[in-house]
C-alpha positions as a Python dict, from the first residue, in 0.01 Angstrom:
ca = {
    (1, 'M'): (0, 0, 0),
    (2, 'I'): (-310, -212, 60),
    (3, 'E'): (-475, -90, 381),
    (4, 'D'): (-771, -328, 382),
    (5, 'L'): (-881, -635, 190),
    (6, 'I'): (-1243, -755, 201),
    (7, 'D'): (-1356, -1091, 60),
    (8, 'A'): (-1680, -1053, -135),
    (9, 'G'): (-1713, -1402, -284),
    (10, 'D'): (-1621, -1375, -653),
    (11, 'S'): (-1472, -1030, -587),
    (12, 'V'): (-1221, -871, -353),
    (13, 'V'): (-1245, -511, -234),
    (14, 'L'): (-910, -340, -179),
    (15, 'R'): (-861, -12, 2),
    (16, 'V'): (-536, 140, -116),
    (17, 'R'): (-312, 429, -13),
    (18, 'A'): (-55, 540, -269),
    (19, 'R'): (219, 793, -196),
    (20, 'I'): (278, 1027, -488),
    (21, 'T'): (631, 1153, -561),
    (22, 'G'): (751, 1347, -867),
    (23, 'E'): (973, 1122, -1077),
    (24, 'Q'): (1219, 1394, -1175),
    (25, 'S'): (1174, 1653, -901),
    (26, 'G'): (1142, 1410, -611),
    (27, 'L'): (874, 1638, -462),
    (28, 'E'): (620, 1455, -251),
    (29, 'G'): (258, 1520, -341),
    (30, 'G'): (104, 1341, -46),
    (31, 'D'): (-113, 1034, -21),
    (32, 'M'): (-390, 927, -257),
    (33, 'H'): (-666, 699, -127),
    (34, 'Y'): (-885, 486, -352),
    (35, 'S'): (-1065, 152, -357),
    (36, 'S'): (-1064, -125, -615),
    (37, 'V'): (-1297, -416, -678),
    (38, 'V'): (-1122, -712, -839),
    (39, 'T'): (-1353, -974, -991),
    (40, 'V'): (-1201, -1321, -1014),
    (41, 'R'): (-1304, -1613, -1238),
    (42, 'K'): (-1122, -1948, -1241),
    (43, 'G'): (-840, -1800, -1031),
    (44, 'K'): (-773, -1505, -1263),
    (45, 'A'): (-862, -1138, -1234),
    (46, 'V'): (-1110, -1063, -1512),
    (47, 'L'): (-1219, -712, -1411),
    (48, 'I'): (-1066, -436, -1199),
    (49, 'E'): (-1280, -133, -1110),
    (50, 'F'): (-1148, 180, -935),
    (51, 'F'): (-1347, 402, -699),
    (52, 'W'): (-1263, 721, -510),
    (53, 'D'): (-1549, 654, -267),
    (54, 'P'): (-1495, 333, -65),
    (55, 'Q'): (-1870, 296, -7),
    (56, 'E'): (-1927, 282, -384),
    (57, 'A'): (-1669, 3, -410),
    (58, 'L'): (-1847, -197, -141),
    (59, 'E'): (-2179, -151, -315),
    (60, 'A'): (-2029, -256, -651),
    (61, 'A'): (-1910, -577, -485),
    (62, 'G'): (-2257, -638, -340),
    (63, 'L'): (-2159, -540, 14),
    (64, 'R'): (-2278, -270, 248),
    (65, 'E'): (-2078, -130, 536),
}
């Protein structure tokens, strides 16, 4: 689930929460939080970077929080 979306010009910073569940066991493993920076050129995603630290994602997109 996307929790936050930040416009950074040619890039978009996404803060994501994913719920982890075992495919066969059905056991829930909790939530995983990460950030992504999606770089867009001519309307298409050309690069997707993943970060555990949301501050690092902002810095990679040229933003500071």
